[in-house]
C-alpha positions as CSV (number, residue, x, y, z in Angstrom):
1,M,-19.7,64.5,120.8
2,A,-22.5,66.6,119.3
3,L,-19.8,66.8,116.3
4,V,-19.7,63.4,115.6
5,T,-23.3,62.4,115.9
6,P,-25.4,64.5,113.7
7,D,-29.3,65.3,113.9
8,I,-31.8,63.5,111.9
9,G,-33.1,66.5,110.2
10,L,-29.6,67.5,109.4
11,I,-28.8,64.3,107.5
12,I,-32.5,64.3,105.8
13,W,-31.4,67.8,104.4
14,Q,-27.9,67.1,103.7
15,L,-29.4,64.0,101.4
16,I,-31.8,66.3,99.7
17,V,-29.0,68.6,98.7
18,F,-27.0,65.8,98.0
19,L,-29.8,64.2,95.5
20,I,-30.6,67.8,94.0
21,V,-26.5,68.2,93.0
22,L,-26.2,64.7,91.9
23,F,-29.3,65.6,89.7
24,I,-28.0,68.6,88.3
25,L,-24.7,67.1,87.8
26,R,-25.9,64.2,85.9
27,A,-28.3,66.7,83.7
28,F,-25.7,69.1,83.0
29,V,-22.2,67.9,83.8
30,W,-22.2,64.1,83.7
31,R,-23.4,63.8,79.9
32,P,-20.6,66.1,78.5
33,I,-18.1,64.6,80.5
34,L,-18.8,61.3,79.5
35,S,-19.3,62.5,75.7
36,A,-15.7,64.2,76.3
37,L,-14.4,60.8,78.0
38,K,-15.9,58.9,74.8
39,T,-14.7,61.6,72.5
40,R,-11.1,61.4,74.1
41,E,-11.1,57.3,74.1
42,F,-11.8,57.4,70.5
43,Q,-9.2,59.8,69.6
44,I,-6.6,57.8,71.8
45,E,-8.0,54.7,70.0
46,D,-7.6,56.4,66.5
47,S,-3.9,57.5,67.6
48,L,-3.1,54.1,68.9
49,R,-4.3,52.6,65.5
50,A,-2.4,55.3,63.3
51,A,0.7,54.7,65.6
52,E,0.3,51.1,64.8
53,H,-0.4,51.5,61.0
54,A,2.7,54.1,60.8
55,Q,5.0,51.6,62.6
56,E,3.8,49.0,60.0
57,E,4.4,51.3,57.2
58,M,8.0,52.2,58.8
59,K,8.6,48.5,58.9
60,Q,7.4,48.1,55.4
61,I,9.8,51.3,54.5
62,K,12.6,49.7,56.2
63,A,12.3,46.4,54.3
64,D,12.0,48.1,51.0
65,N,15.1,50.3,51.8
66,E,17.0,46.9,52.7
67,Y,15.8,45.4,49.6
68,L,16.6,48.7,47.4
69,L,20.1,48.8,49.2
70,Q,20.5,45.2,48.6
71,E,19.6,45.7,44.9
72,A,21.8,48.5,44.6
73,R,25.0,46.5,46.4
74,I,24.0,43.9,43.5
75,E,24.0,46.2,40.9
76,R,27.2,48.2,41.8
77,D,28.9,44.7,41.9
78,A,27.7,44.0,38.6
79,I,28.6,47.2,37.0
80,L,32.2,47.1,38.9
81,K,32.8,43.5,37.8
82,E,31.6,44.9,33.9
83,A,33.9,47.6,34.4
84,R,36.8,45.3,35.2
85,D,35.9,43.2,32.4
86,E,35.7,45.6,29.9
87,A,39.1,47.4,31.3
88,S,40.7,44.0,30.9
89,H,39.5,43.4,27.5
90,I,40.5,47.2,26.4
91,I,44.3,46.4,27.8
92,E,44.3,42.7,25.7
93,R,43.3,44.8,22.9
94,A,45.8,47.3,23.2
95,K,48.3,44.8,24.0
96,A,47.5,42.9,21.0
97,E,47.5,46.2,18.8
98,T,50.5,47.2,20.2
99,S,52.1,44.1,19.2
100,D,50.8,44.1,15.5
101,I,52.1,47.8,15.2
102,T,55.5,46.7,16.7
103,S,55.6,43.4,14.3
104,K,54.9,45.9,11.5
105,M,57.1,48.5,12.4
106,I,59.7,45.9,12.8
107,Q,58.9,44.5,9.4
108,D,58.5,48.2,7.5
109,A,62.3,48.9,9.2
110,R,63.5,45.2,8.1
111,E,61.8,46.1,4.3
112,A,63.6,49.7,4.5
113,I,67.2,48.3,5.6
114,E,66.9,45.9,2.7
115,V,65.9,48.6,0.2
116,E,68.8,50.4,1.7
117,K,71.3,47.9,1.7
118,K,70.1,47.1,-2.0
119,A,70.8,50.8,-2.9
120,A,74.1,50.8,-1.1
121,L,75.3,47.6,-2.8
122,S,74.1,49.2,-6.4
123,E,75.7,52.3,-5.4
124,V,78.9,50.2,-4.5
125,K,78.8,48.2,-7.7
126,A,78.3,51.4,-9.7
127,L,81.4,52.9,-8.0
128,V,83.4,49.7,-8.5
129,A,82.6,49.8,-12.0
130,S,83.5,53.3,-12.5
131,L,86.9,52.7,-10.5
132,S,87.4,49.6,-12.6
133,L,86.8,51.5,-16.0
134,E,88.9,54.4,-14.8
135,I,91.7,51.9,-13.7
136,A,91.4,49.9,-17.0
137,E,91.7,53.1,-18.9
138,K,94.9,54.2,-17.3
139,V,96.3,50.5,-17.6
140,L,95.3,50.6,-21.2
141,R,96.7,54.2,-21.9
142,E,100.0,53.3,-20.0
143,K,100.4,50.1,-22.1
144,L,99.2,51.6,-25.5
145,S,101.3,54.6,-25.2
146,D,103.6,53.5,-28.2
147,D,102.7,52.2,-32.0
148,K,104.2,49.0,-31.4
149,S,101.9,47.6,-28.6
150,Q,98.9,48.9,-30.0
151,K,99.6,47.1,-33.4
152,A,100.5,43.6,-31.3
153,L,96.8,44.3,-29.2
154,V,95.4,44.4,-32.5
155,E,96.8,41.3,-33.9
156,K,95.8,39.4,-30.9
157,F,92.0,40.7,-30.9
158,I,92.0,39.3,-34.5
159,K,93.6,35.9,-33.6
160,D,91.1,35.4,-30.9
161,V,88.2,36.2,-33.4
162,K,86.9,33.4,-35.2
163,V,85.2,33.7,-38.5
164,N,82.2,32.0,-39.2
């Protein structure tokens, strides 16, 4: 039982040693520990504020990115629509130009055909006239081969000619 119930002198010496250790700890250890804890507390608070600030910045950046992405989509759609409209316009213009060129080519071909037709007709007329002259010459030579028929033709022409 002596171990469980200590002596009064022992309790006083233990109390004195405890108070000395407490004073030494308070003087040399307690303040640095408290200042380190306060410094650590401020660092943690600053880190939390910085984390919150970074989180808000990330939200803002995300919102800005969404806005920019939406703007880019709108701009892309506008550019695609403009490109489609321009392509349609170019196709329509090309069709119109092709139609104009085709009609001009057809008109030129008709005019060329008409010129060739007239040239062919004049050539045929010249050929017919030439053949007619040759035939008439051959017929007249054959009819007028003797003197008697020549005199008869001259007298006929004289009768046909009227004198004024």
